[in-house]
Structure formats: C-alpha cells, structure tokens
N, CA and C atoms of all chains as a GROMACS GRO file, in nm:
protein
  618
    1MET      N    1  -1.284   3.556   2.595
    1MET     CA    2  -1.289   3.702   2.588
    1MET      C    3  -1.345   3.744   2.453
    2GLY      N    4  -1.425   3.851   2.454
    2GLY     CA    5  -1.474   3.909   2.329
    2GLY      C    6  -1.362   3.985   2.258
    3THR      N    7  -1.391   4.025   2.134
    3THR     CA    8  -1.289   4.092   2.053
    3THR      C    9  -1.238   4.220   2.120
    4GLY      N   10  -1.329   4.300   2.175
    4GLY     CA   11  -1.288   4.426   2.238
    4GLY      C   12  -1.201   4.402   2.361
    5LYS      N   13  -1.236   4.298   2.436
    5LYS     CA   14  -1.157   4.263   2.556
    5LYS      C   15  -1.016   4.219   2.515
    6ILE      N   16  -1.009   4.135   2.413
    6ILE     CA   17  -0.879   4.092   2.363
    6ILE      C   18  -0.797   4.215   2.318
    7ALA      N   19  -0.864   4.304   2.243
    7ALA     CA   20  -0.794   4.423   2.193
    7ALA      C   21  -0.743   4.509   2.308
    8SER      N   22  -0.821   4.522   2.415
    8SER     CA   23  -0.775   4.605   2.527
    8SER      C   24  -0.656   4.541   2.597
    9GLN      N   25  -0.653   4.408   2.605
    9GLN     CA   26  -0.539   4.340   2.666
    9GLN      C   27  -0.413   4.363   2.583
   10VAL      N   28  -0.427   4.358   2.452
   10VAL     CA   29  -0.314   4.386   2.363
   10VAL      C   30  -0.271   4.532   2.377
   11GLY      N   31  -0.368   4.619   2.395
   11GLY     CA   32  -0.336   4.760   2.419
   11GLY      C   33  -0.256   4.778   2.547
   12HIS      N   34  -0.297   4.710   2.654
   12HIS     CA   35  -0.219   4.715   2.779
   12HIS      C   36  -0.075   4.670   2.753
   13ALA      N   37  -0.064   4.555   2.685
   13ALA     CA   38   0.068   4.496   2.659
   13ALA      C   39   0.156   4.594   2.580
   14ALA      N   40   0.097   4.657   2.479
   14ALA     CA   41   0.175   4.748   2.394
   14ALA      C   42   0.224   4.869   2.472
   15VAL      N   43   0.135   4.928   2.551
   15VAL     CA   44   0.174   5.047   2.629
   15VAL      C   45   0.281   5.011   2.731
   16LEU      N   46   0.260   4.900   2.803
   16LEU     CA   47   0.358   4.860   2.904
   16LEU      C   48   0.490   4.818   2.841
   17GLY      N   49   0.482   4.755   2.723
   17GLY     CA   50   0.605   4.716   2.652
   17GLY      C   51   0.688   4.837   2.613
   18VAL      N   52   0.621   4.942   2.568
   18VAL     CA   53   0.692   5.066   2.532
   18VAL      C   54   0.754   5.128   2.657
   19GLU      N   55   0.678   5.131   2.766
   19GLU     CA   56   0.730   5.192   2.889
   19GLU      C   57   0.853   5.116   2.938
   20LYS      N   58   0.847   4.982   2.932
   20LYS     CA   59   0.962   4.903   2.977
   20LYS      C   60   1.083   4.926   2.886
   21SER      N   61   1.058   4.929   2.755
   21SER     CA   62   1.169   4.945   2.660
   21SER      C   63   1.235   5.080   2.671
   22ARG      N   64   1.161   5.179   2.716
   22ARG     CA   65   1.219   5.312   2.731
   22ARG      C   66   1.338   5.306   2.828
   23LYS      N   67   1.329   5.218   2.927
   23LYS     CA   68   1.440   5.203   3.024
   23LYS      C   69   1.537   5.093   2.980
   24PHE      N   70   1.484   4.994   2.910
   24PHE     CA   71   1.559   4.871   2.883
   24PHE      C   72   1.652   4.886   2.763
   25ASN      N   73   1.597   4.933   2.652
   25ASN     CA   74   1.678   4.946   2.530
   25ASN      C   75   1.617   5.054   2.440
   26LYS      N   76   1.658   5.177   2.463
   26LYS     CA   77   1.597   5.292   2.395
   26LYS      C   78   1.623   5.289   2.244
   27LEU      N   79   1.738   5.234   2.205
   27LEU     CA   80   1.772   5.228   2.062
   27LEU      C   81   1.673   5.136   1.989
   28TRP      N   82   1.644   5.021   2.050
   28TRP     CA   83   1.545   4.929   1.990
   28TRP      C   84   1.409   4.998   1.981
   29LEU      N   85   1.374   5.071   2.087
   29LEU     CA   86   1.243   5.138   2.090
   29LEU      C   87   1.234   5.242   1.979
   30GLU      N   88   1.339   5.322   1.964
   30GLU     CA   89   1.337   5.428   1.862
   30GLU      C   90   1.334   5.370   1.720
   31SER      N   91   1.408   5.262   1.699
   31SER     CA   92   1.406   5.197   1.568
   31SER      C   93   1.267   5.146   1.535
   32TRP      N   94   1.201   5.093   1.634
   32TRP     CA   95   1.066   5.036   1.618
   32TRP      C   96   0.965   5.146   1.584
   33PHE      N   97   0.975   5.258   1.654
   33PHE     CA   98   0.887   5.371   1.621
   33PHE      C   99   0.913   5.418   1.478
   34TYR      N  100   1.038   5.428   1.442
   34TYR     CA  101   1.077   5.478   1.310
   34TYR      C  102   1.022   5.388   1.199
   35GLU      N  103   1.013   5.259   1.228
   35GLU     CA  104   0.964   5.163   1.128
   35GLU      C  105   0.812   5.150   1.128
   36GLY      N  106   0.742   5.236   1.202
   36GLY     CA  107   0.596   5.234   1.202
   36GLY      C  108   0.538   5.149   1.313
   37GLN      N  109   0.615   5.127   1.417
   37GLN     CA  110   0.576   5.049   1.536
   37GLN      C  111   0.495   4.923   1.503
   38PRO      N  112   0.552   4.833   1.423
   38PRO     CA  113   0.479   4.711   1.388
   38PRO      C  114   0.445   4.625   1.510
   39LYS      N  115   0.326   4.568   1.504
   39LYS     CA  116   0.281   4.476   1.611
   39LYS      C  117   0.222   4.353   1.545
   40ILE      N  118   0.270   4.237   1.585
   40ILE     CA  119   0.218   4.111   1.533
   40ILE      C  120   0.152   4.038   1.649
   41VAL      N  121   0.023   4.008   1.634
   41VAL     CA  122  -0.051   3.943   1.743
   41VAL      C  123  -0.063   3.794   1.710
   42VAL      N  124   0.000   3.711   1.791
   42VAL     CA  125  -0.003   3.566   1.770
   42VAL      C  126  -0.064   3.496   1.891
   43LYS      N  127  -0.094   3.369   1.874
   43LYS     CA  128  -0.166   3.300   1.980
   43LYS      C  129  -0.091   3.175   2.027
   44VAL      N  130  -0.125   3.134   2.149
   44VAL     CA  131  -0.071   3.009   2.205
   44VAL      C  132  -0.188   2.922   2.247
   45ASN      N  133  -0.156   2.797   2.282
   45ASN     CA  134  -0.262   2.703   2.319
   45ASN      C  135  -0.283   2.688   2.469
   46SER      N  136  -0.186   2.739   2.547
   46SER     CA  137  -0.198   2.721   2.692
   46SER      C  138  -0.114   2.825   2.765
   47LEU      N  139  -0.144   2.841   2.893
   47LEU     CA  140  -0.064   2.930   2.978
   47LEU      C  141   0.079   2.878   2.990
   48GLU      N  142   0.091   2.746   2.997
   48GLU     CA  143   0.224   2.685   3.008
   48GLU      C  144   0.311   2.723   2.887
   49GLU      N  145   0.251   2.714   2.768
   49GLU     CA  146   0.325   2.752   2.647
   49GLU      C  147   0.364   2.900   2.651
   50LEU      N  148   0.272   2.982   2.699
   50LEU     CA  149   0.299   3.127   2.706
   50LEU      C  150   0.418   3.154   2.799
   51MET      N  151   0.421   3.084   2.911
   51MET     CA  152   0.528   3.106   3.008
   51MET      C  153   0.663   3.054   2.957
   52GLU      N  154   0.658   2.948   2.877
   52GLU     CA  155   0.782   2.898   2.815
   52GLU      C  156   0.838   3.001   2.717
   53ILE      N  157   0.748   3.061   2.641
   53ILE     CA  158   0.791   3.163   2.543
   53ILE      C  159   0.845   3.286   2.615
   54GLN      N  160   0.780   3.322   2.723
   54GLN     CA  161   0.829   3.435   2.803
   54GLN      C  162   0.972   3.409   2.849
   55GLN      N  163   0.996   3.286   2.898
   55GLN     CA  164   1.130   3.251   2.948
   55GLN      C  165   1.233   3.253   2.834
   56ASP      N  166   1.192   3.198   2.719
   56ASP     CA  167   1.283   3.199   2.602
   56ASP      C  168   1.321   3.343   2.564
   57ALA      N  169   1.221   3.432   2.566
   57ALA     CA  170   1.246   3.572   2.528
   57ALA      C  171   1.340   3.639   2.629
   58GLU      N  172   1.315   3.612   2.756
   58GLU     CA  173   1.401   3.673   2.858
   58GLU      C  174   1.544   3.619   2.850
   59ASP      N  175   1.556   3.491   2.815
   59ASP     CA  176   1.690   3.433   2.799
   59ASP      C  177   1.768   3.503   2.687
   60LEU      N  178   1.693   3.555   2.587
   60LEU     CA  179   1.757   3.627   2.476
   60LEU      C  180   1.768   3.777   2.505
   61ARG      N  181   1.736   3.818   2.626
   61ARG     CA  182   1.746   3.958   2.668
   61ARG      C  183   1.649   4.049   2.592
   62ILE      N  184   1.535   3.992   2.552
   62ILE     CA  185   1.429   4.074   2.492
   62ILE      C  186   1.339   4.122   2.606
   63PRO      N  187   1.299   4.250   2.606
   63PRO     CA  188   1.207   4.294   2.711
   63PRO      C  189   1.072   4.223   2.700
   64VAL      N  190   1.020   4.176   2.812
   64VAL     CA  191   0.891   4.107   2.814
   64VAL      C  192   0.802   4.168   2.921
   65ILE      N  193   0.676   4.185   2.886
   65ILE     CA  194   0.574   4.233   2.980
   65ILE      C  195   0.467   4.125   2.992
   66ILE      N  196   0.425   4.096   3.115
   66ILE     CA  197   0.314   4.002   3.137
   66ILE      C  198   0.191   4.084   3.176
   67VAL      N  199   0.080   4.063   3.106
   67VAL     CA  200  -0.043   4.137   3.137
   67VAL      C  201  -0.135   4.049   3.220
   68GLN      N  202  -0.171   4.098   3.339
   68GLN     CA  203  -0.270   4.030   3.423
   68GLN      C  204  -0.393   4.116   3.432
   69ASP      N  205  -0.508   4.056   3.410
   69ASP     CA  206  -0.632   4.133   3.412
   69ASP      C  207  -0.677   4.158   3.555
   70ARG      N  208  -0.745   4.272   3.573
   70ARG     CA  209  -0.794   4.306   3.706
   70ARG      C  210  -0.924   4.234   3.740
   71GLY      N  211  -0.982   4.168   3.639
   71GLY     CA  212  -1.098   4.085   3.667
   71GLY      C  213  -1.228   4.161   3.687
   72LEU      N  214  -1.236   4.282   3.634
   72LEU     CA  215  -1.360   4.359   3.650
   72LEU      C  216  -1.467   4.316   3.551
   73THR      N  217  -1.425   4.253   3.441
   73THR     CA  218  -1.522   4.207   3.339
   73THR      C  219  -1.476   4.073   3.281
   74GLN      N  220  -1.568   3.988   3.249
   74GLN     CA  221  -1.547   3.867   3.167
   74GLN      C  222  -1.461   3.756   3.227
   75ILE      N  223  -1.348   3.788   3.293
   75ILE     CA  224  -1.258   3.682   3.340
   75ILE      C  225  -1.214   3.710   3.485
   76PRO      N  226  -1.168   3.606   3.559
   76PRO     CA  227  -1.128   3.625   3.699
   76PRO      C  228  -1.006   3.716   3.713
   77GLY      N  229  -1.001   3.794   3.820
   77GLY     CA  230  -0.888   3.882   3.848
   77GLY      C  231  -0.759   3.803   3.859
   78GLY      N  232  -0.652   3.859   3.804
   78GLY     CA  233  -0.522   3.793   3.812
   78GLY      C  234  -0.493   3.702   3.694
   79THR      N  235  -0.592   3.680   3.607
   79THR     CA  236  -0.571   3.596   3.489
   79THR      C  237  -0.464   3.659   3.399
   80ILE      N  238  -0.365   3.578   3.359
   80ILE     CA  239  -0.266   3.625   3.262
   80ILE      C  240  -0.330   3.615   3.124
   81THR      N  241  -0.344   3.729   3.057
   81THR     CA  242  -0.415   3.731   2.929
   81THR      C  243  -0.322   3.731   2.809
   82CYS      N  244  -0.206   3.794   2.822
   82CYS     CA  245  -0.112   3.800   2.710
   82CYS      C  246   0.022   3.850   2.759
   83ILE      N  247   0.123   3.843   2.672
   83ILE     CA  248   0.252   3.905   2.702
   83ILE      C  249   0.292   3.992   2.584
   84CYS      N  250   0.378   4.088   2.611
   84CYS     CA  251   0.438   4.169   2.505
   84CYS      C  252   0.585   4.132   2.496
   85ILE      N  253   0.629   4.094   2.378
   85ILE     CA  254   0.770   4.060   2.354
   85ILE      C  255   0.828   4.170   2.266
   86GLY      N  256   0.924   4.243   2.319
   86GLY     CA  257   0.984   4.353   2.245
   86GLY      C  258   0.929   4.486   2.292
   87PRO      N  259   0.950   4.594   2.218
   87PRO     CA  260   1.013   4.602   2.086
   87PRO      C  261   1.160   4.556   2.086
   88ALA      N  262   1.193   4.486   1.976
   88ALA     CA  263   1.329   4.437   1.955
   88ALA      C  264   1.344   4.408   1.806
   89PRO      N  265   1.466   4.393   1.758
   89PRO     CA  266   1.483   4.359   1.615
   89PRO      C  267   1.407   4.231   1.580
   90SER      N  268   1.340   4.229   1.465
   90SER     CA  269   1.251   4.119   1.432
   90SER      C  270   1.324   3.985   1.422
   91ASP      N  271   1.452   3.987   1.380
   91ASP     CA  272   1.524   3.859   1.369
   91ASP      C  273   1.547   3.796   1.507
   92ILE      N  274   1.552   3.879   1.610
   92ILE     CA  275   1.568   3.825   1.746
   92ILE      C  276   1.433   3.774   1.798
   93ILE      N  277   1.327   3.855   1.779
   93ILE     CA  278   1.193   3.813   1.824
   93ILE      C  279   1.150   3.684   1.753
   94ASP      N  280   1.183   3.675   1.624
   94ASP     CA  281   1.143   3.557   1.547
   94ASP      C  282   1.196   3.427   1.607
   95LYS      N  283   1.308   3.436   1.677
   95LYS     CA  284   1.364   3.314   1.738
   95LYS      C  285   1.269   3.249   1.838
   96VAL      N  286   1.182   3.330   1.899
   96VAL     CA  287   1.090   3.272   1.997
   96VAL      C  288   0.944   3.269   1.951
   97THR      N  289   0.911   3.340   1.843
   97THR     CA  290   0.769   3.349   1.805
   97THR      C  291   0.737   3.297   1.664
   98SER      N  292   0.840   3.264   1.586
   98SER     CA  293   0.813   3.236   1.445
   98SER      C  294   0.727   3.111   1.422
   99ASP      N  295   0.720   3.023   1.522
   99ASP     CA  296   0.636   2.903   1.507
   99ASP      C  297   0.489   2.927   1.545
  100LEU      N  298   0.459   3.045   1.598
  100LEU     CA  299   0.322   3.072   1.645
  100LEU      C  300   0.234   3.121   1.532
  101LYS      N  301   0.105   3.089   1.543
  101LYS     CA  302   0.010   3.131   1.438
  101LYS      C  303  -0.049   3.268   1.472
  102LEU      N  304  -0.084   3.345   1.367
  102LEU     CA  305  -0.150   3.474   1.387
  102LEU      C  306  -0.284   3.453   1.456
  103LEU      N  307  -0.319   3.547   1.545
  103LEU     CA  308  -0.452   3.541   1.605
  103LEU      C  309  -0.555   3.584   1.502
  104MET      N  310  -1.147   4.283   0.921
  104MET     CA  311  -1.021   4.253   0.990
  104MET      C  312  -1.041   4.136   1.087
  105GLY      N  313  -0.938   4.052   1.098
  105GLY     CA  314  -0.941   3.945   1.196
  105GLY      C  315  -0.916   4.000   1.336
  106THR      N  316  -0.936   3.913   1.436
  106THR     CA  317  -0.921   3.959   1.576
  106THR      C  318  -0.781   4.014   1.604
  107GLY      N  319  -0.679   3.945   1.555
  107GLY     CA  320  -0.542   3.990   1.580
  107GLY      C  321  -0.513   4.124   1.514
  108LYS      N  322  -0.568   4.142   1.395
  108LYS     CA  323  -0.550   4.270   1.324
  108LYS      C  324  -0.618   4.383   1.400
  109ILE      N  325  -0.740   4.357   1.446
  109ILE     CA  326  -0.811   4.458   1.526
  109ILE      C  327  -0.730   4.491   1.652
  110ALA      N  328  -0.681   4.387   1.718
  110ALA     CA  329  -0.604   4.407   1.841
  110ALA      C  330  -0.480   4.491   1.814
  111SER      N  331  -0.413   4.467   1.702
  111SER     CA  332  -0.292   4.544   1.673
  111SER      C  333  -0.326   4.691   1.645
  112GLN      N  334  -0.441   4.716   1.582
  112GLN     CA  335  -0.482   4.856   1.558
  112GLN      C  336  -0.509   4.928   1.690
  113VAL      N  337  -0.573   4.857   1.782
  113VAL     CA  338  -0.598   4.915   1.914
  113VAL      C  339  -0.466   4.936   1.988
  114GLY      N  340  -0.373   4.845   1.969
  114GLY     CA  341  -0.240   4.862   2.026
  114GLY      C  342  -0.172   4.987   1.973
  115HIS      N  343  -0.180   5.009   1.841
  115HIS     CA  344  -0.124   5.132   1.783
  115HIS      C  345  -0.188   5.255   1.849
  116ALA      N  346  -0.321   5.251   1.856
  116ALA     CA  347  -0.394   5.366   1.911
  116ALA      C  348  -0.352   5.394   2.055
  117ALA      N  349  -0.338   5.288   2.134
  117ALA     CA  350  -0.303   5.305   2.275
  117ALA      C  351  -0.164   5.366   2.290
  118VAL      N  352  -0.068   5.312   2.215
  118VAL     CA  353   0.069   5.363   2.226
  118VAL      C  354   0.077   5.509   2.179
  119LEU      N  355   0.012   5.539   2.067
  119LEU     CA  356   0.016   5.676   2.015
  119LEU      C  357  -0.061   5.772   2.106
  120GLY      N  358  -0.170   5.723   2.166
  120GLY     CA  359  -0.247   5.805   2.259
  120GLY      C  360  -0.164   5.844   2.380
  121VAL      N  361  -0.087   5.748   2.432
  121VAL     CA  362   0.001   5.778   2.546
  121VAL      C  363   0.108   5.878   2.506
  122GLU      N  364   0.167   5.858   2.388
  122GLU     CA  365   0.273   5.950   2.343
  122GLU      C  366   0.218   6.092   2.329
  123LYS      N  367   0.099   6.104   2.272
  123LYS     CA  368   0.039   6.238   2.256
  123LYS      C  369   0.008   6.301   2.391
  124SER      N  370  -0.048   6.220   2.482
  124SER     CA  371  -0.085   6.273   2.613
  124SER      C  372   0.035   6.317   2.695
  125ARG      N  373   0.149   6.257   2.668
  125ARG     CA  374   0.270   6.295   2.742
  125ARG      C  375   0.300   6.444   2.719
  126LYS      N  376   0.268   6.492   2.598
  126LYS     CA  377   0.290   6.635   2.568
  126LYS      C  378   0.165   6.718   2.597
  127PHE      N  379   0.048   6.655   2.585
  127PHE     CA  380  -0.079   6.727   2.585
  127PHE      C  381  -0.128   6.756   2.727
  128ASN      N  382  -0.133   6.651   2.809
  128ASN     CA  383  -0.184   6.666   2.945
  128ASN      C  384  -0.125   6.557   3.033
  129LYS      N  385  -0.008   6.585   3.090
  129LYS     CA  386   0.066   6.484   3.165
  129LYS      C  387  -0.008   6.442   3.292
  130LEU      N  388  -0.084   6.534   3.351
  130LEU     CA  389  -0.158   6.501   3.472
  130LEU      C  390  -0.264   6.396   3.443
  131TRP      N  391  -0.336   6.412   3.333
  131TRP     CA  392  -0.436   6.313   3.294
  131TRP      C  393  -0.368   6.178   3.267
  132LEU      N  394  -0.253   6.183   3.203
  132LEU     CA  395  -0.182   6.059   3.171
  132LEU      C  396  -0.140   5.986   3.299
  133GLU      N  397  -0.085   6.062   3.393
  133GLU     CA  398  -0.038   5.999   3.517
  133GLU      C  399  -0.153   5.943   3.599
  134SER      N  400  -0.264   6.014   3.603
  134SER     CA  401  -0.383   5.964   3.674
  134SER      C  402  -0.432   5.834   3.614
  135TRP      N  403  -0.429   5.830   3.483
  135TRP     CA  404  -0.475   5.711   3.409
  135TRP      C  405  -0.385   5.590   3.438
  136PHE      N  406  -0.254   5.612   3.438
  136PHE     CA  407  -0.163   5.502   3.472
  136PHE      C  408  -0.188   5.455   3.615
  137TYR      N  409  -0.206   5.550   3.705
  137TYR     CA  410  -0.225   5.518   3.846
  137TYR      C  411  -0.350   5.434   3.867
  138GLU      N  412  -0.451   5.457   3.784
  138GLU     CA  413  -0.578   5.384   3.797
  138GLU      C  414  -0.578   5.250   3.722
  139GLY      N  415  -0.463   5.209   3.670
  139GLY     CA  416  -0.453   5.080   3.602
  139GLY      C  417  -0.472   5.089   3.452
  140GLN      N  418  -0.449   5.209   3.397
  140GLN     CA  419  -0.460   5.238   3.253
  140GLN      C  420  -0.580   5.170   3.186
  141PRO      N  421  -0.702   5.199   3.235
  141PRO     CA  422  -0.821   5.137   3.174
  141PRO      C  423  -0.836   5.174   3.027
  142LYS      N  424  -0.880   5.074   2.950
  142LYS     CA  425  -0.909   5.095   2.807
  142LYS      C  426  -1.044   5.032   2.776
  143ILE      N  427  -1.131   5.109   2.716
  143ILE     CA  428  -1.262   5.058   2.677
  143ILE      C  429  -1.269   5.062   2.525
  144VAL      N  430  -1.293   4.946   2.464
  144VAL     CA  431  -1.295   4.939   2.317
  144VAL      C  432  -1.439   4.934   2.270
  145VAL      N  433  -1.481   5.039   2.201
  145VAL     CA  434  -1.618   5.048   2.152
  145VAL      C  435  -1.619   5.058   1.999
  146LYS      N  436  -1.738   5.042   1.943
  146LYS     CA  437  -1.745   5.035   1.796
  146LYS      C  438  -1.839   5.141   1.739
  147VAL      N  439  -1.816   5.172   1.612
  147VAL     CA  440  -1.906   5.264   1.538
  147VAL      C  441  -1.954   5.191   1.414
  148ASN      N  442  -2.050   5.253   1.346
  148ASN     CA  443  -2.109   5.190   1.228
  148ASN      C  444  -2.051   5.240   1.097
  149SER      N  445  -1.979   5.352   1.103
  149SER     CA  446  -1.928   5.409   0.978
  149SER      C  447  -1.809   5.500   1.006
  150LEU      N  448  -1.734   5.527   0.900
  150LEU     CA  449  -1.622   5.622   0.911
  150LEU      C  450  -1.675   5.761   0.944
  151GLU      N  451  -1.789   5.795   0.886
  151GLU     CA  452  -1.848   5.927   0.912
  151GLU      C  453  -1.877   5.945   1.062
  152GLU      N  454  -1.934   5.841   1.122
  152GLU     CA  455  -1.964   5.847   1.266
  152GLU      C  456  -1.834   5.860   1.347
  153LEU      N  457  -1.731   5.787   1.304
  153LEU     CA  458  -1.602   5.794   1.375
  153LEU      C  459  -1.545   5.935   1.370
  154MET      N  460  -1.556   5.998   1.253
  154MET     CA  461  -1.501   6.132   1.238
  154MET      C  462  -1.581   6.237   1.316
  155GLU      N  463  -1.712   6.212   1.330
  155GLU     CA  464  -1.794   6.304   1.412
  155GLU      C  465  -1.751   6.294   1.559
  156ILE      N  466  -1.727   6.172   1.604
  156ILE     CA  467  -1.686   6.152   1.743
  156ILE      C  468  -1.548   6.214   1.767
  157GLN      N  469  -1.461   6.198   1.669
  157GLN     CA  470  -1.328   6.259   1.679
  157GLN      C  471  -1.341   6.411   1.697
  158GLN      N  472  -1.429   6.472   1.617
  158GLN     CA  473  -1.449   6.617   1.624
  158GLN      C  474  -1.507   6.657   1.760
  159ASP      N  475  -1.605   6.579   1.807
  159ASP     CA  476  -1.666   6.608   1.939
  159ASP      C  477  -1.560   6.603   2.049
  160ALA      N  478  -1.472   6.502   2.041
  160ALA     CA  479  -1.368   6.488   2.143
  160ALA      C  480  -1.270   6.605   2.137
  161GLU      N  481  -1.232   6.643   2.017
  161GLU     CA  482  -1.138   6.756   2.004
  161GLU      C  483  -1.202   6.886   2.051
  162ASP      N  484  -1.332   6.900   2.028
  162ASP     CA  485  -1.402   7.020   2.076
  162ASP      C  486  -1.396   7.028   2.230
  163LEU      N  487  -1.390   6.912   2.294
  163LEU     CA  488  -1.382   6.908   2.442
  163LEU      C  489  -1.237   6.909   2.491
  164ARG      N  490  -1.144   6.928   2.400
  164ARG     CA  491  -1.000   6.934   2.433
  164ARG      C  492  -0.948   6.801   2.488
  165ILE      N  493  -1.007   6.692   2.443
  165ILE     CA  494  -0.955   6.559   2.477
  165ILE      C  495  -0.852   6.523   2.368
  166PRO      N  496  -0.735   6.469   2.407
  166PRO     CA  497  -0.640   6.427   2.303
  166PRO      C  498  -0.698   6.313   2.219
  167VAL      N  499  -0.683   6.323   2.088
  167VAL     CA  500  -0.734   6.220   1.997
  167VAL      C  501  -0.623   6.179   1.900
  168ILE      N  502  -0.614   6.050   1.876
  168ILE     CA  503  -0.521   5.995   1.777
  168ILE      C  504  -0.603   5.921   1.672
  169ILE      N  505  -0.569   5.943   1.545
  169ILE     CA  506  -0.632   5.868   1.437
  169ILE      C  507  -0.532   5.765   1.386
  170VAL      N  508  -0.573   5.639   1.379
  170VAL     CA  509  -0.484   5.533   1.331
  170VAL      C  510  -0.517   5.501   1.186
  171GLN      N  511  -0.416   5.513   1.101
  171GLN     CA  512  -0.431   5.474   0.960
  171GLN      C  513  -0.339   5.356   0.935
  172ASP      N  514  -0.393   5.254   0.872
  172ASP     CA  515  -0.314   5.134   0.846
  172ASP      C  516  -0.222   5.154   0.727
  173ARG      N  517  -0.109   5.087   0.730
  173ARG     CA  518  -0.013   5.098   0.621
  173ARG      C  519  -0.051   5.007   0.503
  174GLY      N  520  -0.150   4.921   0.526
  174GLY     CA  521  -0.202   4.842   0.414
  174GLY      C  522  -0.114   4.726   0.372
  175LEU      N  523  -0.032   4.678   0.462
  175LEU     CA  524   0.055   4.565   0.426
  175LEU      C  525  -0.020   4.432   0.433
  176THR      N  526  -0.130   4.428   0.511
  176THR     CA  527  -0.209   4.305   0.524
  176THR      C  528  -0.357   4.339   0.532
  177GLN      N  529  -0.440   4.257   0.478
  177GLN     CA  530  -0.587   4.258   0.497
  177GLN      C  531  -0.664   4.377   0.442
  178ILE      N  532  -0.616   4.501   0.457
  178ILE     CA  533  -0.694   4.618   0.416
  178ILE      C  534  -0.607   4.716   0.336
  179PRO      N  535  -0.670   4.806   0.255
  179PRO     CA  536  -0.591   4.899   0.173
  179PRO      C  537  -0.514   5.001   0.258
  180GLY      N  538  -0.396   5.039   0.212
  180GLY     CA  539  -0.315   5.139   0.282
  180GLY      C  540  -0.390   5.269   0.297
  181GLY      N  541  -0.376   5.332   0.414
  181GLY     CA  542  -0.441   5.460   0.440
  181GLY      C  543  -0.577   5.446   0.504
  182THR      N  544  -0.629   5.324   0.514
  182THR     CA  545  -0.759   5.303   0.579
  182THR      C  546  -0.753   5.348   0.725
  183ILE      N  547  -0.850   5.430   0.765
  183ILE     CA  548  -0.860   5.466   0.907
  183ILE      C  549  -0.928   5.351   0.979
  184THR      N  550  -0.857   5.292   1.076
  184THR     CA  551  -0.908   5.172   1.142
  184THR      C  552  -0.971   5.200   1.277
  185CYS      N  553  -0.918   5.301   1.348
  185CYS     CA  554  -0.972   5.333   1.481
  185CYS      C  555  -0.915   5.466   1.527
  186ILE      N  556  -0.970   5.517   1.637
  186ILE     CA  557  -0.912   5.635   1.700
  186ILE      C  558  -0.892   5.605   1.848
  187CYS      N  559  -0.801   5.680   1.910
  187CYS     CA  560  -0.784   5.674   2.055
  187CYS      C  561  -0.832   5.806   2.111
  188ILE      N  562  -0.924   5.798   2.207
  188ILE     CA  563  -0.975   5.918   2.275
  188ILE      C  564  -0.924   5.914   2.419
  189GLY      N  565  -0.843   6.011   2.455
  189GLY     CA  566  -0.783   6.015   2.588
  189GLY      C  567  -0.642   5.964   2.586
  190PRO      N  568  -0.582   5.933   2.699
  190PRO     CA  569  -0.639   5.934   2.834
  190PRO      C  570  -0.693   6.070   2.877
  191ALA      N  571  -0.806   6.064   2.949
  191ALA     CA  572  -0.871   6.182   3.005
  191ALA      C  573  -0.967   6.133   3.114
  192PRO      N  574  -1.013   6.222   3.200
  192PRO     CA  575  -1.109   6.179   3.302
  192PRO      C  576  -1.232   6.116   3.237
  193SER      N  577  -1.280   6.006   3.296
  193SER     CA  578  -1.386   5.928   3.232
  193SER      C  579  -1.515   6.008   3.214
  194ASP      N  580  -1.542   6.101   3.305
  194ASP     CA  581  -1.666   6.179   3.289
  194ASP      C  582  -1.660   6.270   3.166
  195ILE      N  583  -1.541   6.308   3.126
  195ILE     CA  584  -1.527   6.391   3.004
  195ILE      C  585  -1.538   6.301   2.880
  196ILE      N  586  -1.467   6.186   2.883
  196ILE     CA  587  -1.472   6.095   2.767
  196ILE      C  588  -1.615   6.044   2.746
  197ASP      N  589  -1.685   6.017   2.856
  197ASP     CA  590  -1.822   5.966   2.845
  197ASP      C  591  -1.913   6.059   2.765
  198LYS      N  592  -1.882   6.187   2.765
  198LYS     CA  593  -1.966   6.282   2.692
  198LYS      C  594  -1.970   6.252   2.542
  199VAL      N  595  -1.864   6.189   2.492
  199VAL     CA  596  -1.862   6.159   2.348
  199VAL      C  597  -1.875   6.010   2.316
  200THR      N  598  -1.857   5.922   2.415
  200THR     CA  599  -1.856   5.779   2.383
  200THR      C  600  -1.964   5.697   2.453
  201SER      N  601  -2.038   5.757   2.546
  201SER     CA  602  -2.126   5.675   2.631
  201SER      C  603  -2.239   5.607   2.553
  202ASP      N  604  -2.270   5.657   2.434
  202ASP     CA  605  -2.377   5.594   2.355
  202ASP      C  606  -2.325   5.478   2.268
  203LEU      N  607  -2.195   5.458   2.266
  203LEU     CA  608  -2.139   5.354   2.177
  203LEU      C  609  -2.140   5.218   2.246
  204LYS      N  610  -2.153   5.114   2.165
  204LYS     CA  611  -2.156   4.978   2.220
  204LYS      C  612  -2.015   4.919   2.227
  205LEU      N  613  -1.993   4.831   2.325
  205LEU     CA  614  -1.864   4.763   2.337
  205LEU      C  615  -1.839   4.677   2.214
  206LEU      N  616  -1.714   4.670   2.170
  206LEU     CA  617  -1.679   4.581   2.060
  206LEU      C  618  -1.677   4.438   2.112
   0.00000   0.00000   0.00000
C-alpha cells in the first residue's frame, strides 16, 4: 500500500475505534480526548501476529476494531489492513503493543 | 514525517472531522458512514496552498478541521500537518480537491 492508502486505513481504524469506545468505555474515551487523542502507529510482520495481538487485547478487555478494505484500490477486497486497539489507558495498551516497532 | 506519523495525523483529522460533522451536518455524516466512510488522502505542495484549499472549502460550507501537531516527535509543536475536508457529498468536495494528487 502507498502512504496515502496506509493513512486512510489508519483513519478508518481511528474513527471506528472512537465509535466503538463511545459504547464500550466512555470514561476511557473522554480521558483520551482530554489528553490530545494520542495515536501510536506500529507495525507487525504478519496477519497471524496481528490476530494474536487482537486476541491479547480483547483478553484484557480493551476495545479492538478490525479494518477490512473494500478492495476498490491497490489490494483485494476483504484484506485485513490494520486494527485499532483502544482508546484505553496507555499502561494497559502497552501490555500488548510495547514490543512492536513504530511504522 | 515517517509513514506512521503521517498516518496518525490523518487519524487525528478523521476523528476530529467526524466530531465536527456530528454538530455541523449530521445527515452528511450519516450518509458517509452508510457508504463505508470513504477517505481520500491527497497532498499539497505548501502550507499556503493548504490554507487556500481550507478557505475554498469553508466558502462552500464544507466542515473543515485543521490538525496542528503537539511537537512531541519529529516536527516542531504547532506545525499544521493536514486538514480534514468533510464528510460531505463527493461532488461538493471535488470542487476544492479534484486537482490534487493522491498521497
């Protein structure tokens, strides 16, 4: 994916993550907005690794969103491009993401 | 900016754009969600060009968000990194963005 495509996938994840958190944990969402809505974009090496991280996050009761592309440009429809973990307190998110490298 | 930093700026823009549209034009927001919340990431050559496009969009009554970075990483605090135009009907947004190239 090109830079703009990657950015749009992260945009999808961020918007959907906020929408989910509005129902899931409004206090976490409000704290995150108050702190300047920080977003850290990290990378994985495989879909398998991404799905393991998703499971770890869900086990910790962190809201998770999976983004699947519609396949109109660049990649096949249904491709999982990224996930959104949180918003949640950073010490909880760090338990599942702190080993990942920045994109 | 690195790819992850660019993606996070677009994420900020998307989330803030949705929040603004919730108050500004809920019908446009709901239509956009229904259509799969499309996001097109395009680029400009200068801050001056970005600000002209922002003005053009506001003149057309399209909601616009300006993203300024807090300067904790990579770039100085207060740097304008991107804007979000819309959500709005694509034929209206195209009036101000159709000449721009994809990022």
